[in-house]
C-alpha positions as CSV (number, residue, x, y, z in Angstrom):
1,M,0.0,-0.1,0.4
2,Y,2.4,2.6,1.0
3,I,4.6,1.7,-2.7
4,V,1.8,3.0,-4.4
5,A,1.5,6.3,-1.8
6,I,5.4,7.0,-2.8
7,G,4.6,6.5,-6.2
8,W,1.6,8.7,-5.9
9,L,3.6,11.2,-4.6
10,Y,6.7,10.8,-7.1
11,V,4.3,11.2,-10.0
12,T,2.5,14.5,-8.2
13,V,5.5,16.7,-7.2
14,L,6.9,15.8,-10.5
15,M,3.9,17.7,-11.9
16,A,3.6,20.3,-9.8
17,L,7.8,21.2,-10.7
18,T,6.4,21.3,-14.4
19,E,3.7,23.9,-13.7
20,T,4.6,27.5,-14.9
21,S,3.8,29.4,-11.6
22,V,4.4,28.5,-7.8
23,I,1.3,29.1,-6.9
24,G,-0.1,26.7,-9.3
25,G,2.7,23.8,-8.4
26,I,1.0,24.4,-4.6
27,L,-2.0,23.7,-5.5
28,T,-1.3,21.1,-8.2
29,L,0.7,19.2,-5.5
30,L,-2.1,20.1,-2.4
31,F,-5.0,18.9,-5.0
32,Y,-3.7,16.4,-7.0
33,G,-1.2,14.8,-4.4
34,L,-1.8,14.8,-0.4
35,L,-5.5,15.5,-0.4
36,P,-6.2,12.6,-2.3
37,L,-3.5,10.7,-1.0
38,A,-4.3,11.3,3.0
39,L,-8.2,10.5,2.0
40,L,-6.9,6.9,0.7
41,L,-4.1,5.9,3.5
42,W,-7.3,7.4,5.5
43,L,-9.9,5.2,4.3
44,F,-7.4,1.8,4.4
45,G,-6.4,2.7,7.3
46,G,-9.4,2.0,9.3
47,P,-9.0,-1.6,9.8
48,A,-5.7,-1.6,11.2
49,R,-7.0,1.8,13.4
50,R,-9.9,-1.0,14.4
51,R,-7.8,-3.7,15.5
52,R,-4.9,-0.9,17.3
53,A,-7.9,0.6,19.5
54,A,-9.7,-3.2,20.6
55,R,-5.8,-4.2,21.6
56,K,-6.0,-1.4,23.4
57,N,-8.7,-1.6,25.9
58,P,-10.6,-4.9,25.2
59,E,-13.4,-3.4,26.1
60,S,-13.7,-1.6,23.5
61,T,-14.6,-5.3,21.6
62,R,-18.1,-5.0,22.0
63,L,-18.2,-2.2,19.5
64,F,-16.3,-4.3,17.2
65,P,-17.6,-7.6,17.5
66,R,-16.1,-9.0,14.4
67,L,-12.6,-8.9,16.3
68,R,-13.4,-10.9,19.2
69,L,-12.0,-14.2,18.6
70,G,-12.3,-17.2,20.4
71,K,-14.4,-20.3,21.3
72,E,-15.8,-19.0,24.2
73,V,-17.2,-16.0,22.0
74,L,-18.3,-18.5,19.4
75,L,-19.6,-20.8,22.3
76,R,-21.5,-17.3,23.7
77,R,-22.8,-16.5,20.2
78,T,-24.2,-19.8,19.8
79,A,-26.2,-20.1,23.3
80,E,-27.8,-16.6,22.4
81,N,-29.0,-17.6,19.3
C-alpha cells in the first residue's frame, strides 16, 4: 500500500514541478497529491485503527464484534441465538 502512495507522491511532485507558476505547483501538489492520498490512506487505514483500539482496550471489542475471536465467544454467540 505504501509503495503506491510513494509512487503517487513522486508523480504529483513531478507534475507540480512542471507547472508554470509557483502557486499552480503548490495547488497541483495539494489537490492532486496530498489531499487524495491522505483520504486514501485514512480510508484504508480504518481496519488497522480498529484493531489497534481493540488491543489497547479489550472492553471496546463490544463495539467491534468481528474482532473478538476465540472458542468462548463462538459458544456464547450460539447460546444467545
